[in-house]
Structure formats: C-alpha cells, structure tokens
C-alpha positions as CSV (number, residue, x, y, z in Angstrom):
1,X,-71.6,253.5,81.5
2,X,-68.2,254.3,80.3
3,X,-66.7,257.8,80.0
4,X,-67.0,259.4,76.7
5,X,-63.9,259.6,74.4
6,X,-61.9,262.9,74.6
7,X,-61.1,264.8,71.5
8,X,-57.4,264.7,70.5
9,X,-56.7,268.2,71.8
10,X,-58.3,267.4,75.2
11,X,-56.4,264.2,76.0
12,X,-53.7,264.6,78.5
13,X,-50.2,263.3,77.9
14,X,-49.4,260.0,79.6
15,X,-45.7,260.2,80.2
16,X,-45.4,257.2,82.5
17,X,-42.6,254.8,81.3
18,X,-44.0,252.0,79.1
19,X,-42.4,249.1,77.3
20,X,-43.3,247.8,73.9
21,X,-45.3,244.8,75.1
22,X,-47.4,247.1,77.3
23,X,-48.6,249.4,74.3
24,X,-52.3,248.7,73.8
25,X,-53.7,247.2,70.7
26,X,-56.4,249.7,70.3
27,X,-56.5,253.4,70.7
28,X,-56.7,255.1,74.1
29,X,-59.4,257.5,74.2
30,X,-58.8,259.2,77.6
31,X,-55.1,260.1,77.2
32,X,-52.2,260.1,74.8
33,X,-49.2,257.9,75.4
34,X,-46.3,260.1,74.3
35,X,-43.2,258.8,72.5
36,X,-40.9,260.2,75.2
37,X,-42.6,257.6,77.6
38,X,-41.9,254.6,75.4
39,X,-38.7,253.1,76.8
40,X,-37.6,251.5,73.6
41,X,-38.4,254.6,71.3
42,X,-35.9,255.1,68.5
43,X,-34.5,258.8,68.2
44,X,-36.1,259.1,64.8
45,X,-39.6,258.6,66.3
46,X,-38.9,261.3,69.0
47,X,-38.1,263.9,66.3
48,X,-41.0,262.8,64.0
49,X,-42.8,266.1,63.8
50,X,-40.0,268.6,64.9
51,X,-39.6,270.0,61.4
52,X,-43.5,270.6,61.3
53,X,-43.5,272.3,64.7
54,X,-45.1,269.3,66.4
55,X,-43.0,268.2,69.5
56,X,-45.8,265.9,70.7
57,X,-45.7,262.3,69.2
58,X,-48.5,260.2,70.4
59,X,-49.2,256.5,70.1
60,X,-52.3,255.5,68.2
61,X,-52.6,251.7,68.1
62,X,-51.2,248.4,66.7
63,X,-52.1,247.4,63.1
64,X,-51.2,243.6,62.6
65,X,-47.7,243.9,64.1
66,X,-47.1,247.5,63.5
67,X,-46.9,250.2,66.2
68,X,-48.6,253.4,64.8
69,X,-47.5,256.9,66.1
70,X,-48.5,260.4,64.9
71,X,-46.9,263.8,65.3
72,X,-49.6,266.5,64.8
73,X,-53.3,266.6,64.7
74,X,-55.4,263.8,63.1
75,X,-56.7,265.9,60.2
76,X,-56.5,269.1,58.2
77,X,-53.0,270.0,59.3
78,X,-49.4,269.0,58.5
79,X,-48.9,265.7,60.4
80,X,-46.5,262.7,60.1
81,X,-47.1,259.1,60.9
82,X,-44.6,256.4,61.7
83,X,-45.2,252.8,61.8
84,X,-42.7,250.6,63.4
85,X,-42.6,246.7,63.1
86,X,-43.1,245.4,66.6
87,X,-40.7,242.6,66.2
88,X,-38.0,244.6,64.6
89,X,-38.2,248.4,65.4
90,X,-35.6,249.1,62.7
91,X,-38.2,248.4,60.2
92,X,-40.3,251.5,59.8
93,X,-42.4,253.4,57.3
94,X,-43.3,257.1,57.3
95,X,-46.4,258.9,55.9
96,X,-46.8,262.7,55.7
97,X,-50.4,264.0,55.8
98,X,-51.0,267.5,54.3
99,X,-53.5,270.0,55.3
100,X,-55.5,269.4,52.2
101,X,-56.0,265.7,53.1
102,X,-53.4,264.4,50.6
103,X,-50.5,262.3,51.8
104,X,-47.2,260.9,50.7
105,X,-45.4,257.9,52.0
106,X,-44.1,254.5,51.2
107,X,-45.6,251.4,52.6
108,X,-44.1,247.9,53.3
109,X,-44.9,246.7,49.8
110,X,-42.8,249.4,48.3
111,X,-45.8,251.3,46.9
112,X,-46.0,255.0,47.3
113,X,-49.3,256.1,48.8
114,X,-51.2,259.4,48.4
115,X,-53.9,258.4,50.9
116,X,-53.7,257.6,54.5
117,X,-56.3,254.8,54.2
118,X,-54.2,252.9,51.5
119,X,-51.0,253.3,53.6
120,X,-52.7,251.7,56.6
121,X,-54.0,248.9,54.4
122,X,-50.4,248.3,53.1
123,X,-49.4,247.9,56.8
124,X,-52.3,245.5,57.5
125,X,-51.5,243.5,54.5
126,X,-47.7,243.2,55.4
127,X,-48.6,242.4,59.1
128,X,-47.4,239.8,61.3
129,X,-50.6,237.9,61.0
130,X,-49.8,236.9,57.4
131,X,-48.2,233.6,56.7
132,X,-44.9,234.0,54.9
133,X,-44.7,233.1,51.3
C-alpha cells in the first residue's frame, strides 16, 4: 500500500539540484520541488511570489510541454502561477489567483483568463503534443 499524499503545508521542501529533463510529469505528493533547486530556473520564477509574501515557489507538474510552478497556497489565498515552455524557457505565462477564487492571466492563445481552469486548458491546447498548423 502506498503512503497517503501529504497536504500542501505538510510537504517538505526538496532542494536537491534538479535539471529540466528530471522534473516529473505528474505532481509529487510527498514533497515539494522548490524553484531554487531547479538548475535552469529563470530569475523571474525565483521571484514569482515575492511581492505577495511567498518566498517558496514549488513545482506542480507538466501540462503538455509546459512546466507549471506556483508561489503561494493552492486555494483561498493570493498565489501566482507560472507556466514555462519546456523547449523554450523564455516563453512563459503567468496567472494570479486571488483569495476569492477569481484569477487573472493571459494564456498562450492571447486570451485573458479569469479562471484557473480555463488558463490551464489554454496551456493544454497550446501544448507540444499539438501538431503545428
């Protein structure tokens, strides 16, 4: 039987150096890979939540060629998400999540999103698994 998933606040930071190709496809439930451990992390990611009072930036998962990171708790608080294109880390999109559950961010399609779910769907739809054209 596998160990149960830990809640966000209980997960210890995993600060062991890690390269892009080693970042897992799916969420880690027993620890949080922190942005400072990611060898290729751009400076903007490391400061993602500084203005919100969140120094910890944690890796979440891959979404069709995007690396998804979050500064702040997963819900009911100020948080900010950043998605970086795995094959070009200079291509990135940011979404701000507000305590009332609303959001604001532009996705790869150029659309402005007010819901986290629609922003993630935009990432999925613009993912690497899509054929060009």
